[in-house]
One Martini backbone bead per residue (centre of mass of N, CA, C, O) as a GRO file, in nm:
protein
  365
    1UNK     BB    1   0.227  11.855  -2.331
    2UNK     BB    2   0.527  11.708  -2.307
    3UNK     BB    3   0.501  11.417  -2.428
    4UNK     BB    4   0.364  11.514  -2.687
    5UNK     BB    5   0.595  11.683  -2.802
    6UNK     BB    6   0.816  11.466  -2.807
    7UNK     BB    7   0.672  11.264  -2.997
    8UNK     BB    8   0.643  11.463  -3.234
    9UNK     BB    9   0.953  11.521  -3.275
   10UNK     BB   10   1.012  11.196  -3.332
   11UNK     BB   11   0.817  11.238  -3.565
   12UNK     BB   12   0.610  11.314  -3.846
   13UNK     BB   13   0.310  11.374  -3.727
   14UNK     BB   14   0.100  11.172  -3.874
   15UNK     BB   15  -0.010  11.030  -3.583
   16UNK     BB   16  -0.184  11.240  -3.405
   17UNK     BB   17  -0.451  11.137  -3.511
   18UNK     BB   18  -0.692  10.959  -3.332
   19UNK     BB   19  -0.900  10.712  -3.276
   20UNK     BB   20  -1.197  10.656  -3.109
   21UNK     BB   21  -1.441  10.559  -2.943
   22UNK     BB   22  -1.719  10.410  -3.088
   23UNK     BB   23  -2.034  10.399  -3.052
   24UNK     BB   24  -2.320  10.242  -3.135
   25UNK     BB   25  -2.470  10.528  -3.201
   26UNK     BB   26  -2.302  10.572  -3.426
   27UNK     BB   27  -2.318  10.697  -3.743
   28UNK     BB   28  -2.353  10.564  -4.064
   29UNK     BB   29  -2.310  10.674  -4.358
   30UNK     BB   30  -2.461  10.632  -4.663
   31UNK     BB   31  -2.285  10.886  -4.753
   32UNK     BB   32  -2.013  11.033  -4.910
   33UNK     BB   33  -1.922  11.323  -4.975
   34UNK     BB   34  -1.782  11.522  -5.159
   35UNK     BB   35  -1.508  11.677  -5.164
   36UNK     BB   36  -1.445  11.998  -4.982
   37UNK     BB   37  -1.139  11.985  -5.027
   38UNK     BB   38  -0.852  12.182  -5.123
   39UNK     BB   39  -0.550  12.216  -5.226
   40UNK     BB   40  -0.290  12.432  -5.085
   41UNK     BB   41  -0.034  12.644  -5.099
   42UNK     BB   42   0.190  12.715  -4.823
   43UNK     BB   43   0.524  12.728  -4.852
   44UNK     BB   44   0.556  12.459  -4.666
   45UNK     BB   45   0.682  12.162  -4.453
   46UNK     BB   46   0.568  12.214  -4.188
   47UNK     BB   47   0.414  12.186  -3.902
   48UNK     BB   48   0.066  12.256  -3.855
   49UNK     BB   49  -0.156  12.410  -3.574
   50UNK     BB   50  -0.226  12.707  -3.614
   51UNK     BB   51  -0.559  12.882  -3.632
   52UNK     BB   52  -0.686  13.204  -3.775
   53UNK     BB   53  -1.005  13.350  -3.848
   54UNK     BB   54  -1.135  13.661  -3.966
   55UNK     BB   55  -1.218  13.603  -4.272
   56UNK     BB   56  -1.269  13.516  -4.604
   57UNK     BB   57  -0.959  13.662  -4.654
   58UNK     BB   58  -0.852  13.635  -4.346
   59UNK     BB   59  -0.558  13.445  -4.241
   60UNK     BB   60  -0.387  13.235  -3.996
   61UNK     BB   61  -0.072  13.055  -3.933
   62UNK     BB   62   0.109  12.788  -3.748
   63UNK     BB   63   0.447  12.650  -3.648
   64UNK     BB   64   0.720  12.518  -3.706
   65UNK     BB   65   1.013  12.690  -3.717
   66UNK     BB   66   0.892  12.982  -3.687
   67UNK     BB   67   0.604  12.965  -3.833
   68UNK     BB   68   0.414  13.185  -4.061
   69UNK     BB   69   0.086  13.248  -4.193
   70UNK     BB   70  -0.075  13.440  -4.475
   71UNK     BB   71  -0.394  13.583  -4.574
   72UNK     BB   72  -0.574  13.851  -4.787
   73UNK     BB   73  -0.757  13.667  -5.025
   74UNK     BB   74  -0.808  13.343  -4.959
   75UNK     BB   75  -0.563  13.200  -5.154
   76UNK     BB   76  -0.288  13.337  -5.079
   77UNK     BB   77   0.018  13.234  -4.922
   78UNK     BB   78   0.242  13.347  -4.664
   79UNK     BB   79   0.565  13.264  -4.564
   80UNK     BB   80   0.720  13.300  -4.237
   81UNK     BB   81   0.970  13.424  -4.012
   82UNK     BB   82   1.063  13.454  -3.675
   83UNK     BB   83   1.260  13.658  -3.537
   84UNK     BB   84   1.432  13.506  -3.267
   85UNK     BB   85   1.266  13.195  -3.295
   86UNK     BB   86   1.442  12.965  -3.319
   87UNK     BB   87   1.284  12.644  -3.279
   88UNK     BB   88   1.004  12.724  -3.249
   89UNK     BB   89   0.661  12.613  -3.160
   90UNK     BB   90   0.364  12.728  -3.308
   91UNK     BB   91   0.051  12.623  -3.173
   92UNK     BB   92  -0.065  12.928  -3.164
   93UNK     BB   93  -0.322  13.166  -3.289
   94UNK     BB   94  -0.415  13.530  -3.290
   95UNK     BB   95  -0.631  13.713  -3.490
   96UNK     BB   96  -0.767  14.055  -3.583
   97UNK     BB   97  -0.618  14.104  -3.860
   98UNK     BB   98  -0.396  14.163  -4.123
   99UNK     BB   99  -0.174  14.284  -3.898
  100UNK     BB  100  -0.287  14.150  -3.620
  101UNK     BB  101  -0.092  13.924  -3.404
  102UNK     BB  102  -0.072  13.622  -3.208
  103UNK     BB  103   0.185  13.401  -3.069
  104UNK     BB  104   0.233  13.052  -2.949
  105UNK     BB  105   0.463  12.873  -2.777
  106UNK     BB  106   0.566  12.535  -2.719
  107UNK     BB  107   0.735  12.455  -2.410
  108UNK     BB  108   0.984  12.444  -2.200
  109UNK     BB  109   0.960  12.705  -2.032
  110UNK     BB  110   1.114  12.951  -2.236
  111UNK     BB  111   0.963  12.817  -2.495
  112UNK     BB  112   0.730  12.973  -2.379
  113UNK     BB  113   0.563  13.214  -2.596
  114UNK     BB  114   0.486  13.563  -2.687
  115UNK     BB  115   0.390  13.720  -2.990
  116UNK     BB  116   0.388  14.032  -3.194
  117UNK     BB  117   0.193  14.186  -3.462
  118UNK     BB  118   0.134  14.514  -3.662
  119UNK     BB  119   0.266  14.435  -3.984
  120UNK     BB  120   0.199  14.139  -4.106
  121UNK     BB  121   0.501  14.006  -4.009
  122UNK     BB  122   0.757  14.189  -4.046
  123UNK     BB  123   0.731  14.207  -3.727
  124UNK     BB  124   0.838  14.111  -3.383
  125UNK     BB  125   0.717  14.093  -3.039
  126UNK     BB  126   0.808  14.022  -2.724
  127UNK     BB  127   0.581  13.968  -2.443
  128UNK     BB  128   0.615  13.653  -2.332
  129UNK     BB  129   0.761  13.443  -2.071
  130UNK     BB  130   0.814  13.151  -1.922
  131UNK     BB  131   0.932  13.138  -1.575
  132UNK     BB  132   0.874  12.831  -1.560
  133UNK     BB  133   1.064  12.552  -1.585
  134UNK     BB  134   0.795  12.353  -1.553
  135UNK     BB  135   0.656  12.475  -1.779
  136UNK     BB  136   0.361  12.455  -2.025
  137UNK     BB  137   0.221  12.570  -2.300
  138UNK     BB  138  -0.090  12.512  -2.497
  139UNK     BB  139  -0.304  12.770  -2.496
  140UNK     BB  140  -0.523  13.023  -2.646
  141UNK     BB  141  -0.792  13.274  -2.585
  142UNK     BB  142  -1.051  13.504  -2.713
  143UNK     BB  143  -1.315  13.721  -2.652
  144UNK     BB  144  -1.145  13.963  -2.767
  145UNK     BB  145  -0.912  14.209  -2.842
  146UNK     BB  146  -0.835  14.222  -2.517
  147UNK     BB  147  -0.954  13.942  -2.403
  148UNK     BB  148  -0.764  13.674  -2.245
  149UNK     BB  149  -0.652  13.315  -2.237
  150UNK     BB  150  -0.418  13.099  -2.064
  151UNK     BB  151  -0.282  12.757  -2.094
  152UNK     BB  152  -0.109  12.538  -1.857
  153UNK     BB  153   0.073  12.335  -1.711
  154UNK     BB  154   0.169  12.210  -1.428
  155UNK     BB  155   0.269  12.385  -1.122
  156UNK     BB  156   0.284  12.248  -0.834
  157UNK     BB  157  -0.009  12.095  -0.911
  158UNK     BB  158  -0.096  12.355  -1.097
  159UNK     BB  159  -0.251  12.516  -1.321
  160UNK     BB  160  -0.215  12.747  -1.575
  161UNK     BB  161  -0.359  13.088  -1.560
  162UNK     BB  162  -0.390  13.350  -1.793
  163UNK     BB  163  -0.452  13.710  -1.826
  164UNK     BB  164  -0.592  13.960  -2.054
  165UNK     BB  165  -0.676  14.336  -2.111
  166UNK     BB  166  -0.447  14.428  -2.367
  167UNK     BB  167  -0.396  14.216  -2.610
  168UNK     BB  168  -0.114  14.084  -2.465
  169UNK     BB  169   0.093  14.283  -2.328
  170UNK     BB  170  -0.033  14.155  -2.059
  171UNK     BB  171   0.001  13.919  -1.779
  172UNK     BB  172  -0.209  13.731  -1.539
  173UNK     BB  173  -0.220  13.532  -1.279
  174UNK     BB  174  -0.436  13.322  -1.153
  175UNK     BB  175  -0.605  13.158  -0.958
  176UNK     BB  176  -0.600  12.805  -0.835
  177UNK     BB  177  -0.896  12.756  -0.814
  178UNK     BB  178  -0.961  12.425  -0.916
  179UNK     BB  179  -0.642  12.343  -1.052
  180UNK     BB  180  -0.587  12.061  -0.967
  181UNK     BB  181  -0.376  11.803  -1.049
  182UNK     BB  182  -0.328  11.511  -1.165
  183UNK     BB  183  -0.150  11.254  -1.221
  184UNK     BB  184  -0.030  11.321  -1.546
  185UNK     BB  185  -0.176  11.582  -1.605
  186UNK     BB  186  -0.276  11.743  -1.923
  187UNK     BB  187  -0.227  11.917  -2.205
  188UNK     BB  188  -0.284  11.956  -2.566
  189UNK     BB  189  -0.060  12.089  -2.823
  190UNK     BB  190  -0.231  12.031  -3.121
  191UNK     BB  191  -0.453  12.310  -3.196
  192UNK     BB  192  -0.534  12.546  -2.990
  193UNK     BB  193  -0.815  12.382  -2.837
  194UNK     BB  194  -0.802  12.325  -2.507
  195UNK     BB  195  -0.936  12.610  -2.523
  196UNK     BB  196  -1.242  12.790  -2.433
  197UNK     BB  197  -1.462  13.067  -2.521
  198UNK     BB  198  -1.749  13.272  -2.392
  199UNK     BB  199  -1.828  13.571  -2.422
  200UNK     BB  200  -1.692  13.731  -2.118
  201UNK     BB  201  -1.632  13.455  -1.891
  202UNK     BB  202  -1.633  13.186  -2.032
  203UNK     BB  203  -1.457  12.869  -1.961
  204UNK     BB  204  -1.254  12.594  -2.110
  205UNK     BB  205  -1.078  12.286  -2.012
  206UNK     BB  206  -0.871  12.019  -2.141
  207UNK     BB  207  -0.768  11.674  -2.062
  208UNK     BB  208  -0.496  11.432  -1.994
  209UNK     BB  209  -0.310  11.125  -1.892
  210UNK     BB  210  -0.481  11.034  -1.677
  211UNK     BB  211  -0.724  10.842  -1.540
  212UNK     BB  212  -0.878  11.106  -1.637
  213UNK     BB  213  -1.075  11.291  -1.828
  214UNK     BB  214  -1.108  11.658  -1.835
  215UNK     BB  215  -1.314  11.941  -1.733
  216UNK     BB  216  -1.284  12.291  -1.709
  217UNK     BB  217  -1.482  12.549  -1.543
  218UNK     BB  218  -1.570  12.900  -1.606
  219UNK     BB  219  -1.764  13.217  -1.498
  220UNK     BB  220  -1.501  13.431  -1.394
  221UNK     BB  221  -1.236  13.461  -1.568
  222UNK     BB  222  -1.061  13.234  -1.392
  223UNK     BB  223  -1.095  13.253  -1.071
  224UNK     BB  224  -1.271  12.983  -1.102
  225UNK     BB  225  -1.305  12.615  -1.073
  226UNK     BB  226  -1.456  12.320  -1.232
  227UNK     BB  227  -1.465  11.962  -1.238
  228UNK     BB  228  -1.508  11.707  -1.502
  229UNK     BB  229  -1.573  11.411  -1.616
  230UNK     BB  230  -1.493  11.205  -1.894
  231UNK     BB  231  -1.563  10.935  -2.121
  232UNK     BB  232  -1.291  10.964  -2.225
  233UNK     BB  233  -1.017  10.804  -2.260
  234UNK     BB  234  -0.717  10.741  -2.071
  235UNK     BB  235  -0.434  10.641  -1.890
  236UNK     BB  236  -0.234  10.808  -2.089
  237UNK     BB  237  -0.015  11.024  -2.243
  238UNK     BB  238  -0.197  10.992  -2.535
  239UNK     BB  239  -0.474  11.036  -2.365
  240UNK     BB  240  -0.787  11.214  -2.434
  241UNK     BB  241  -0.847  11.552  -2.431
  242UNK     BB  242  -0.801  11.808  -2.704
  243UNK     BB  243  -1.095  11.952  -2.749
  244UNK     BB  244  -1.300  12.264  -2.735
  245UNK     BB  245  -1.655  12.359  -2.786
  246UNK     BB  246  -1.904  12.633  -2.818
  247UNK     BB  247  -2.221  12.750  -2.913
  248UNK     BB  248  -2.280  12.820  -2.610
  249UNK     BB  249  -2.325  12.825  -2.268
  250UNK     BB  250  -2.432  12.501  -2.290
  251UNK     BB  251  -2.327  12.399  -2.580
  252UNK     BB  252  -2.094  12.123  -2.610
  253UNK     BB  253  -1.761  11.992  -2.713
  254UNK     BB  254  -1.549  11.695  -2.710
  255UNK     BB  255  -1.226  11.585  -2.823
  256UNK     BB  256  -1.024  11.274  -2.905
  257UNK     BB  257  -0.781  11.030  -2.774
  258UNK     BB  258  -0.512  10.844  -2.946
  259UNK     BB  259  -0.221  10.953  -3.102
  260UNK     BB  260  -0.079  10.659  -3.131
  261UNK     BB  261  -0.391  10.558  -3.236
  262UNK     BB  262  -0.568  10.686  -3.493
  263UNK     BB  263  -0.760  10.411  -3.565
  264UNK     BB  264  -0.899  10.380  -3.307
  265UNK     BB  265  -1.205  10.226  -3.182
  266UNK     BB  266  -1.303  10.479  -2.985
  267UNK     BB  267  -1.394  10.711  -2.786
  268UNK     BB  268  -1.402  11.073  -2.924
  269UNK     BB  269  -1.667  11.197  -2.765
  270UNK     BB  270  -1.852  11.479  -2.609
  271UNK     BB  271  -2.155  11.610  -2.452
  272UNK     BB  272  -2.326  11.926  -2.368
  273UNK     BB  273  -2.624  12.109  -2.194
  274UNK     BB  274  -2.477  12.252  -1.901
  275UNK     BB  275  -2.179  12.392  -1.949
  276UNK     BB  276  -2.003  12.116  -1.831
  277UNK     BB  277  -2.108  11.941  -1.586
  278UNK     BB  278  -2.214  11.732  -1.809
  279UNK     BB  279  -2.146  11.415  -1.989
  280UNK     BB  280  -2.187  11.258  -2.314
  281UNK     BB  281  -2.162  11.028  -2.530
  282UNK     BB  282  -2.048  11.149  -2.881
  283UNK     BB  283  -1.955  11.029  -3.148
  284UNK     BB  284  -1.748  11.075  -3.422
  285UNK     BB  285  -1.692  11.150  -3.768
  286UNK     BB  286  -1.455  10.977  -3.802
  287UNK     BB  287  -1.306  10.721  -3.678
  288UNK     BB  288  -1.099  10.845  -3.423
  289UNK     BB  289  -0.869  11.073  -3.399
  290UNK     BB  290  -0.923  11.400  -3.242
  291UNK     BB  291  -0.796  11.753  -3.234
  292UNK     BB  292  -1.075  11.896  -3.334
  293UNK     BB  293  -1.332  12.139  -3.248
  294UNK     BB  294  -1.569  12.327  -3.451
  295UNK     BB  295  -1.725  12.607  -3.529
  296UNK     BB  296  -1.979  12.786  -3.741
  297UNK     BB  297  -2.033  13.076  -3.849
  298UNK     BB  298  -2.382  13.107  -3.917
  299UNK     BB  299  -2.418  12.790  -3.818
  300UNK     BB  300  -2.644  12.624  -3.676
  301UNK     BB  301  -2.544  12.342  -3.490
  302UNK     BB  302  -2.231  12.347  -3.594
  303UNK     BB  303  -1.980  12.098  -3.656
  304UNK     BB  304  -1.617  12.042  -3.681
  305UNK     BB  305  -1.420  11.757  -3.714
  306UNK     BB  306  -1.061  11.670  -3.654
  307UNK     BB  307  -0.783  11.463  -3.787
  308UNK     BB  308  -0.598  11.189  -3.873
  309UNK     BB  309  -0.883  11.050  -3.956
  310UNK     BB  310  -1.014  11.331  -4.034
  311UNK     BB  311  -1.346  11.453  -4.133
  312UNK     BB  312  -1.647  11.613  -3.982
  313UNK     BB  313  -2.014  11.660  -3.961
  314UNK     BB  314  -2.255  11.867  -3.774
  315UNK     BB  315  -2.618  11.994  -3.768
  316UNK     BB  316  -2.718  11.882  -3.449
  317UNK     BB  317  -2.507  11.929  -3.205
  318UNK     BB  318  -2.359  11.618  -3.224
  319UNK     BB  319  -2.557  11.369  -3.278
  320UNK     BB  320  -2.467  11.369  -3.585
  321UNK     BB  321  -2.267  11.228  -3.862
  322UNK     BB  322  -2.037  11.325  -4.134
  323UNK     BB  323  -1.823  11.256  -4.373
  324UNK     BB  324  -1.567  11.452  -4.545
  325UNK     BB  325  -1.280  11.301  -4.481
  326UNK     BB  326  -0.928  11.139  -4.474
  327UNK     BB  327  -0.749  11.368  -4.431
  328UNK     BB  328  -0.495  11.460  -4.247
  329UNK     BB  329  -0.529  11.676  -3.957
  330UNK     BB  330  -0.512  11.933  -3.698
  331UNK     BB  331  -0.691  12.183  -3.809
  332UNK     BB  332  -0.986  12.402  -3.794
  333UNK     BB  333  -1.152  12.686  -3.971
  334UNK     BB  334  -1.414  12.943  -3.983
  335UNK     BB  335  -1.594  13.221  -4.119
  336UNK     BB  336  -1.820  13.039  -4.252
  337UNK     BB  337  -2.033  12.829  -4.442
  338UNK     BB  338  -1.814  12.895  -4.710
  339UNK     BB  339  -1.541  12.937  -4.520
  340UNK     BB  340  -1.224  12.752  -4.500
  341UNK     BB  341  -0.967  12.572  -4.303
  342UNK     BB  342  -0.680  12.339  -4.323
  343UNK     BB  343  -0.429  12.184  -4.119
  344UNK     BB  344  -0.089  12.009  -4.112
  345UNK     BB  345   0.115  11.798  -4.221
  346UNK     BB  346   0.368  11.905  -4.411
  347UNK     BB  347   0.206  12.180  -4.487
  348UNK     BB  348  -0.084  12.148  -4.475
  349UNK     BB  349  -0.338  12.293  -4.704
  350UNK     BB  350  -0.691  12.368  -4.688
  351UNK     BB  351  -0.984  12.445  -4.878
  352UNK     BB  352  -1.302  12.541  -4.854
  353UNK     BB  353  -1.572  12.454  -5.068
  354UNK     BB  354  -1.838  12.589  -5.167
  355UNK     BB  355  -2.116  12.348  -5.175
  356UNK     BB  356  -1.976  12.053  -5.085
  357UNK     BB  357  -2.087  12.093  -4.806
  358UNK     BB  358  -2.335  12.027  -4.546
  359UNK     BB  359  -2.391  12.334  -4.498
  360UNK     BB  360  -2.558  12.571  -4.381
  361UNK     BB  361  -2.685  12.858  -4.409
  362UNK     BB  362  -2.665  13.155  -4.322
  363UNK     BB  363  -2.795  13.358  -4.089
  364UNK     BB  364  -3.005  13.600  -4.093
  365UNK     BB  365  -2.992  13.951  -3.970
   0.00000   0.00000   0.00000
């Protein structure tokens, strides 16, 4: 979303995660567990927003000033710059292994681009540039190593959705069926998670800024979409739904709020049990703005939510929450129930320490 990017560029970006309305049924934890995050040297001071975890030892991150980070041992991170991409803000990243990754920059018109590396970041190839002057890409997500989907703000009143079937080498714009935008409606390029995919064809997109926050759902790889209103407040350029994640085809969550008021105690999340057709208020902890909701591989019914208000965890599908910490972050991602990372303002990088968070053990296969 364009207003979101502009406001972030004009501030230190420390106030991007805002608290949302917390309903009366939100649970107040009897105890706050010992901190489960430990600070890790990122090697940079730029704002970090994109995060992709491949395994317990391999992960990538991206951010402002054409910055990309990578670890291949799970402990030490290397910061690098993408040649020829000076000034671009890489809001999303999708990694497939220690050598191969795609990055997406967010910005007006041709500032929205996709680059690829196949040599661990030593070199990058420009794959796609947004040809719409009024366009603005927000995030992308991949079903597998070949098939992915990209979401962008509305052009001529309809949201952009592009798909790839060759790992990002080429992209085709999908039909706009069901993608008509409301006045002032757009996505938030806050954490690379305003789009989520599951299985082989299911996808969801969340928005804000308009009179209502909405979720768009597709069950046919983006050929057609249906929209549902969310109970999360909107009606301002800084308010709405910021992130979506699904445990399976039916059970999912959306988080958000008002990034200009990170500590505002308003509703900050909603939950669905029917694939996104209907949503009920389901506030997360800590109270305040949340920019990401993430699932945890191998940990059934588990979500981690995070934002400038801090981070929290649910192990019952989003029904109840426990605070993990109050350090402001932009996004989180996990390899399994014992390994994960968080990134955020001013080069913030934190590593999840196994055993300190109340995550269930991985399910035996």
